C-alpha distance (Angstrom), angle and dihedral (degrees) to the residues before:
residue distance angle dihedral
M1 . . .
N2 3.86 . .
Y3 3.72 114.1 .
D4 3.78 129.0 -176.3
A5 3.78 88.6 -152.9
L6 3.79 144.6 -4.6
I7 3.81 116.8 -134.5
I8 3.79 116.7 -152.5
G9 3.77 106.2 -151.3
G10 3.82 134.5 28.0
G11 3.79 98.0 -139.9
A12 3.82 129.1 111.6
C13 3.83 95.9 -62.6
G14 3.74 96.5 41.7
L15 3.82 94.0 47.2
M16 3.76 94.4 50.5
C17 3.73 91.8 45.1
A18 3.83 92.1 52.5
V19 3.83 93.3 48.2
Q20 3.86 95.3 45.3
A21 3.84 88.3 47.0
G22 3.76 88.5 52.7
Y23 3.81 91.9 52.9
L24 3.79 87.1 57.1
G25 3.75 93.4 50.6
K26 3.77 96.2 -104.3
R27 3.79 121.5 142.7
V28 3.86 115.4 -139.3
A29 3.75 139.3 162.2
I30 3.77 126.3 -142.9
L31 3.80 117.4 -143.8
E32 3.83 108.6 -158.4
R33 3.81 120.9 177.4
N34 3.79 94.8 -154.6
D35 3.78 123.4 75.9
K36 3.84 91.4 -114.2
L37 3.76 137.0 38.7
G38 3.84 122.9 -109.2
A39 3.82 98.4 19.2
K40 3.77 92.8 163.5
I41 3.81 93.4 44.8
L42 3.83 88.5 54.9
I43 3.79 94.3 58.0
S44 3.89 97.1 37.3
G45 3.73 118.1 114.7
G46 3.75 91.6 9.5
G47 3.74 91.0 -58.2
R48 3.84 92.5 -47.8
C49 3.85 98.3 93.8
N50 3.85 116.1 -138.0
Y51 3.79 89.9 -143.5
T52 3.85 100.0 -177.4
N53 3.77 143.8 -11.3
L54 3.81 122.5 -119.5
Y55 3.81 90.7 -141.8
A56 3.81 99.4 46.4
S57 3.80 114.0 144.1
P58 3.80 134.7 151.6
T59 3.83 88.3 -93.5
N60 3.90 87.5 70.8
F61 3.82 93.1 63.5
I62 3.78 133.6 82.2
S63 3.77 119.6 -142.0
E64 3.83 140.5 141.1
N65 3.83 82.4 -114.4
K66 3.76 106.1 44.3
H67 3.90 91.8 -170.5
F68 3.89 96.0 52.1
S69 3.83 96.4 88.8
I70 3.85 93.1 55.3
A71 3.77 97.3 82.6
T72 3.82 92.4 49.3
L73 3.75 97.6 42.9
N74 3.75 91.1 47.6
Q75 3.79 92.3 55.8
W76 3.88 93.7 51.4
T77 3.78 111.9 27.9
V78 3.78 132.4 -172.7
D79 3.89 88.6 -98.9
D80 3.81 87.9 55.5
T81 3.80 89.6 54.3
I82 3.77 92.6 47.3
Q83 3.80 92.7 48.1
F84 3.84 92.7 44.9
F85 3.84 92.0 55.2
E86 3.75 94.4 39.9
Q87 3.83 88.1 58.0
Q88 3.83 86.6 56.8
G89 3.84 90.4 52.0
I90 3.86 94.7 -101.3
I91 3.85 110.6 132.5
G92 3.75 117.5 -167.9
Q93 3.75 127.4 -132.8
E94 3.72 121.4 -162.4
K95 3.82 119.5 -126.9
T96 3.80 123.0 175.6
L97 3.80 124.5 -22.8
G98 3.91 95.5 0.5
Q99 3.77 96.1 -53.4
L100 3.82 110.9 155.2
F101 3.80 122.5 -151.1
P102 3.86 130.1 172.8
T103 3.87 110.0 -93.9
S104 3.79 85.5 -123.4
N105 3.85 90.0 58.0
K106 3.83 86.7 -138.0
A107 3.76 120.2 130.2
K108 3.83 88.6 -167.8
D109 3.79 88.3 68.6
I110 3.84 88.5 64.9
V111 3.80 94.5 49.2
A112 3.82 91.0 43.9
A113 3.80 91.3 54.9
F114 3.81 89.9 55.5
E115 3.79 92.8 46.8
R116 3.78 89.7 52.7
L117 3.75 92.4 49.8
L118 3.70 95.1 47.6
K119 3.71 90.1 52.6
E120 3.80 92.9 48.2
L121 3.81 91.2 48.2
G122 3.81 93.1 47.5
Q123 3.79 94.9 -121.4
E124 3.76 117.2 160.7
V125 3.80 123.3 -122.3
F126 3.79 125.0 -166.9
L127 3.82 111.2 -166.4
Q128 3.81 123.2 -166.2
A129 3.82 86.4 25.8
E130 3.77 111.1 142.2
V131 3.73 111.8 -168.9
K132 3.79 112.9 -132.0
A133 3.80 103.4 177.0
I134 3.76 143.7 2.4
E135 3.80 120.8 -158.9
K136 3.72 133.1 174.2
N137 3.82 118.0 -139.4
P138 3.86 103.9 -132.1
G139 3.85 89.6 -154.4
S140 3.82 102.6 49.4
G141 3.72 96.9 21.8
T142 3.86 91.7 -132.7
F143 3.70 125.4 131.8
Q144 3.79 122.3 -118.6
V145 3.78 113.9 -150.8
T146 3.75 118.4 -165.9
F147 3.88 117.6 -165.8
N148 3.74 141.7 168.5
H149 3.79 106.6 -120.0
K150 3.68 113.6 -171.6
D151 3.78 92.5 -30.6
R152 3.74 93.5 -45.0
L153 3.79 124.9 105.8
E154 3.83 113.0 -126.6
T155 3.81 137.0 172.9
L156 3.83 131.4 -148.9
E157 3.73 130.3 -177.7
A158 3.80 132.4 -150.8
P159 3.83 139.3 153.2
K160 3.80 91.7 -118.5
V161 3.76 138.4 37.8
V162 3.80 127.8 -161.2
M163 3.79 116.1 -156.9
A164 3.84 105.2 -152.8
S165 3.74 99.9 143.6
G166 3.80 95.9 125.5
G167 3.76 130.6 -131.5
L168 3.80 139.8 -73.8
P169 3.87 105.2 -71.1
V170 3.85 122.6 107.9
A171 3.77 101.4 19.8
K172 3.79 91.7 -170.9
L173 3.81 87.9 69.6
G174 3.75 90.5 56.8
A175 3.82 98.3 -94.2
S176 3.72 114.8 167.0
D177 3.83 144.7 152.5
F178 3.79 92.9 -104.1
S179 3.79 94.0 121.6
L180 3.75 90.9 51.0
R181 3.76 93.1 46.9
I182 3.82 90.0 51.4
A183 3.83 89.4 49.1
K184 3.84 90.9 53.9
Q185 3.80 91.8 45.5
F186 3.72 89.8 59.0
G187 3.77 92.0 46.5
L188 3.82 100.7 -100.0
D189 3.76 122.4 143.9
V190 3.76 118.8 -120.3
T191 3.75 122.7 -150.6
A192 3.83 115.8 -131.0
T193 3.80 111.1 -84.3
A194 3.79 132.5 -142.0
P195 3.82 140.9 164.1
A196 3.81 111.6 -83.8
L197 3.79 133.8 -169.7
V198 3.85 86.1 26.5
P199 3.78 135.0 142.1
L200 3.73 117.2 -103.9
T201 3.75 127.2 -129.2
I202 3.85 129.5 -135.9
T203 3.72 122.1 -157.3
G204 3.88 135.5 166.4
K205 3.75 130.7 48.6
G206 3.83 97.2 -23.7
A207 3.84 96.5 47.2
E208 3.81 95.5 94.3
W209 3.87 90.8 58.5
F210 3.87 89.0 59.6
S211 3.80 95.5 41.9
A212 3.87 91.4 50.4
L213 3.82 87.2 60.9
A214 3.83 94.8 50.6
G215 3.79 110.4 149.1
N216 3.80 95.0 23.8
S217 3.82 115.4 123.3
I218 3.84 125.9 -170.7
F219 3.76 136.7 175.4
S220 3.86 109.0 -108.5
R221 3.74 148.0 155.0
V222 3.67 112.7 -117.9
W223 3.86 121.6 -170.7
N224 3.83 148.5 157.9
N225 3.74 132.1 -172.1
R226 3.80 91.9 -69.6
I227 3.79 109.8 41.6
S228 3.83 146.8 -11.0
F229 3.85 137.2 -140.7
E230 3.82 133.0 -163.8
E231 3.74 111.4 -150.5
N232 3.77 139.3 103.0
I233 3.84 122.7 -59.8
L234 3.78 123.5 -156.6
F235 3.68 126.8 -148.2
T236 3.83 116.2 -138.9
H237 3.76 139.0 -179.0
W238 3.79 89.5 -100.4
G239 3.84 102.0 36.5
L240 3.76 135.0 -73.2
S241 3.74 137.3 -17.3
G242 3.87 138.4 152.1
P243 3.80 130.1 105.3
A244 3.87 97.5 -62.8
I245 3.78 92.2 50.9
L246 3.79 94.0 46.0
Q247 3.77 88.6 51.2
I248 3.81 96.1 49.2
S249 3.81 91.3 45.9
S250 3.76 90.7 70.9
Y251 3.79 88.2 61.0
W252 3.82 95.0 40.4
N253 3.81 128.0 100.4
P254 3.79 126.3 -169.2
S255 3.83 116.3 -82.0
E256 3.83 92.1 21.6
L257 3.77 124.4 123.8
I258 3.84 128.2 -125.9
W259 3.73 126.7 -162.8
I260 3.79 129.3 -147.0
D261 3.80 129.4 -154.1
L262 3.78 101.5 -153.7
L263 3.79 92.8 -169.3
P264 3.74 105.5 32.9
K265 3.84 99.4 163.1
Q266 3.86 96.2 52.4
R267 3.83 138.7 34.5
I268 3.79 117.6 -120.8
A269 3.80 92.0 -146.4
Q270 3.77 91.2 57.1
L271 3.78 91.7 48.5
I272 3.73 91.7 52.5
Q273 3.82 91.0 47.6
Q274 3.91 90.1 52.1
E275 3.81 89.7 48.4
R276 3.80 91.2 51.2
E277 3.81 90.4 51.7
R278 3.76 86.8 57.6
G279 3.74 91.5 52.5
G280 3.76 102.3 -84.1
K281 3.81 92.9 -120.2
R282 3.83 94.8 135.3
L283 3.74 122.6 91.6
L284 3.77 118.1 -109.9
S285 3.83 88.3 -114.8
Q286 3.79 90.2 59.3
L287 3.79 90.4 50.7
L288 3.87 91.2 49.1
Q289 3.73 91.8 49.8
D290 3.76 89.9 63.5
H291 3.83 84.6 70.3
F292 3.84 106.0 20.9
T293 3.72 137.0 45.7
K294 3.79 117.3 -98.5
K295 3.83 91.3 -109.6
F296 3.78 93.1 51.9
T297 3.80 91.3 46.2
E298 3.80 90.5 53.0
A299 3.78 89.4 49.1
L300 3.84 90.2 53.3
G301 3.79 84.4 58.5
K302 3.86 87.3 82.8
F303 3.86 87.1 69.2
L304 3.81 105.9 21.2
P305 3.84 137.7 55.4
V306 3.77 93.9 -113.7
D307 3.76 94.1 163.5
K308 3.75 92.5 56.3
K309 3.87 123.6 101.7
V310 3.76 110.0 -113.8
A311 3.75 91.7 -127.1
S312 3.86 91.1 64.1
I313 3.83 97.0 47.8
G314 3.79 110.1 115.9
K315 3.77 130.1 -139.0
Q316 3.78 95.3 -105.5
E317 3.85 88.5 50.9
V318 3.79 89.1 52.7
K319 3.82 91.7 50.8
Y320 3.86 89.2 51.7
M321 3.77 91.1 46.9
E322 3.81 89.7 54.4
Q323 3.81 88.6 52.9
V324 3.80 92.3 51.2
I325 3.83 97.4 41.4
H326 3.76 99.8 37.4
R327 3.80 103.5 27.5
F328 3.76 107.1 30.8
E329 3.77 105.8 172.3
V330 3.82 122.0 -140.1
K331 3.74 129.9 179.2
P332 3.88 107.2 -167.3
A333 3.72 117.5 -149.5
G334 3.73 94.0 -146.4
S335 3.77 143.1 -54.9
K336 3.87 132.0 -81.0
G337 3.77 88.5 -106.9
Y338 3.76 134.8 -133.1
D339 3.88 96.1 -39.5
K340 3.83 89.4 65.2
A341 3.85 97.6 31.4
E342 3.81 120.6 107.0
V343 3.78 93.4 -150.2
M344 3.80 143.6 -4.8
R345 3.79 121.9 -105.2
G346 3.80 117.5 -141.2
G347 3.82 124.6 17.9
V348 3.79 136.8 144.6
N349 3.80 107.3 12.9
T350 3.74 109.6 -107.5
D351 3.85 89.4 -141.9
E352 3.81 85.4 70.8
L353 3.88 94.6 57.0
L354 3.81 132.4 69.6
P355 3.85 103.7 -116.4
K356 3.84 95.3 -139.2
S357 3.82 97.1 48.5
L358 3.81 107.1 18.0
E359 3.81 88.5 -131.4
S360 3.71 120.5 145.1
K361 3.84 115.1 -98.7
K362 3.81 90.6 -148.8
C363 3.83 100.1 42.4
E364 3.74 120.2 42.0
G365 3.77 114.8 -138.4
L366 3.80 95.5 20.2
F367 3.76 114.7 116.1
F368 3.83 133.1 -175.6
G369 3.82 124.8 -160.2
G370 3.74 142.7 159.7
E371 3.74 124.9 16.8
C372 3.80 99.0 -10.9
V373 3.83 88.3 69.6
D374 3.85 121.4 85.6
V375 3.81 92.3 -105.1
T376 3.82 114.4 105.3
G377 3.73 122.5 179.3
W378 3.80 132.7 -151.8
L379 3.79 123.6 -99.3
G380 3.81 114.0 -80.8
G381 3.76 112.3 63.4
Y382 3.82 99.0 -47.8
N383 3.73 96.3 115.2
F384 3.73 91.8 52.6
Q385 3.79 88.9 52.3
W386 3.80 88.6 53.6
A387 3.77 90.4 48.0
W388 3.84 94.7 50.2
A389 3.83 92.0 44.7
S390 3.79 96.2 48.1
G391 3.83 91.2 46.3
Y392 3.84 88.3 51.7
V393 3.74 94.7 47.6
I394 3.79 96.1 48.0
A395 3.85 90.6 48.9
Q396 3.81 90.0 59.2
H397 3.84 89.8 60.7
L398 3.89 100.5 45.9
C-alpha cells in the first residue's frame, strides 16, 4: 500500500496527526504496539480524560527552549481543541483551574471519536505492531519501517515517519524510550529525561511524621527557588503527593529543598493576635482546628506548643510558628519514578526540530511530536493540548 506517512504510536499526538492528515487527503498508517488505541488517554484523569485547559499558554510548559512551543500552540489553539471535540459530540465541562473534561466523564468517548474518524477517513491502523527498526533508504529517501505484527515480521515504506510513541511513564502501557533511540540513531540530541508530575518520597528521620498523616489533604502553597503552586497536597505513607506536589516535581531536582505554606490564605501571627484580642483563653490546638483537621493539628504538636493557651504564647514562639506554618521545609529523597509519573520531562532537543513543522533539521521527512519532545506541560490538561497541537502541526507538513 502507498502511504504518505507512517505514524509510530496511537496515542493523543498520533491519533490527531492521522485524522488531520486525512482531512488533507493524506493516507497514513498508525503502528500501535498495544492491542487498542489511546491506552494512556483511557486512564488519564481517572478514566475521565482532562483533554485540555482553558488557560493553556506557552508559559505552562517546561523546555530548554521556553519559546519553542509558541509556534505549535499558536497553530492549534485551545479553541481549536474545543471546537474539534464539539464537532464529534464531545462537550467540555470546566472543573478546577480551567481543566476541561467531557460532560460524560468518559475518556473512552475521546478514543471512540478518533476511531470513528479514522474509519471514515480510510486511515490504516495496525494494532499489536511493535516497531523493531526504522531505516532511511539513501537512494529513494523513503523510510523502511520493520515491525512485529501479531508475531509476524512485516515491513512498510513511506516518504515520511512521525515519531509519536510517547515517553517513559507507565511501562505497563508499553511506554519506552523508542522515540528517543530513533532520534539518537538519526543524529539528534536528546535532552536529559526525568519523571515529571510525580509524587515525591520522604525518607530518614522525619519520614514517620509524613506517613502518620497518610490520607490527609490540605490546601497549600508549595514552592522552590523557581516557581510556586497553590493547590492541595496529599500526605502518603511514603511522602507527598497531590496536585501541588505533582506540579512542583516537574521543577524539582534531586537534593533540592521545597517549602510549603500550610495556611496560604491567612497569617498565623494575625490569627493569634485576633485570638488574644478576644481574651486568648483558647488553646493553640483549638485555634489551629479552625483551619486544620484534628489529626493534622495533633501532628503539628511535634513542632508547636498546641497545649498552650494563646494568651501565654511569646513573641519568639510566634516567629517560630510562622516558620513552621508558612515555610515548612522539606527535602525529598526522590520521586516515585516513571511508573507513577504522569509525563516525562526532557526528550528530543527542540534545537533539532523546525518549530513550525516539528520536522528534524538533520533528517528530512522525520517528525517528532507529543511527549517525546522536550516540551512538558503542567498538570491539568496542558500535555494533551501539546499532543493535539503537535499532531495537527505535523499533519500539515506530511
